[in-house]
C-alpha positions, 0 to 999 in steps of 0.5 A: 969230763968223768962220768964216775962222778956221782957215782960209787964204784961199789957193786949193786950187790954189796961185794967189794966192803972191804974197799969202803974206806979207799980210794981207787982209779977205777979206771984201772982194767985190773981193779975193775975186772977184781970187783967185777965191774964191766961197765958205767951201769955196773956202778951205783947211784950215789945215795941221799945223805952222801956224795961220791966223788970221781973214782972212790969206791964208796960213799961218803957222808955229806958234811956237818952242816950241809944235806943231801936230799937227792942222790948222786952227790959229788962233793961233800957240800952236797945239795946246801947247808942246813937252814936257820934255826936248824943243825944238820950231822953228817949225813943228814938228808934235810935241811931241817934235820935237827931243830933247836928246841923252843927257847933258843935260836941259830941265826945262821945257815950251816950249822953242824951241831946243837951247840950252835943253837943258842938261849934267848935273852932275858926279856925275849922267848922263842915259842917254836922249835926251828927258831933263827930268832926270839922275840921280845915279850909284848908290852905286859909281859916280860921274862926273867930268865934265859932260854924260855919259850914264853913271856910271863904276864906282868904281874898287877901293880907293874908295869912291862914294856915291849922286851922286858926282863923285870916288871917295874912297880908303878908309882903310887898315886 
């Protein structure tokens, strides 16, 4: 087992930045001497929002749709997927890094962009940011537009069943 997993080979003093985009075998005596690394204690813990695979010099961001709220991650999968109703760009440090706006929802975990937030359909609404689903309009209300946060009250002379997209005129008499 390689004890350098979850550690960056970049010295804590920040030298060696010119190597940030390359991987090296840190077991190499010449490379370790060149970087000024003399032992495991010279390596720094991989920061939150990133992972450090064994033998890498610089941290890489957690994959989009994933988050890393703890240091020393060793895989692009980091700690886990972002929460439903939310999305996480690469390098996120919270499962709820970015919320879908009110009137929109995302039913799945692990979304990587705002494009996964879908508008609520007519007859439903999502009042809160970060919704995993939309709620049908309650009886006595309707919503004729998509992507709305609230339903509209049914006007006088009409009735609206649960989930109504349009008010229905009451029959005469």
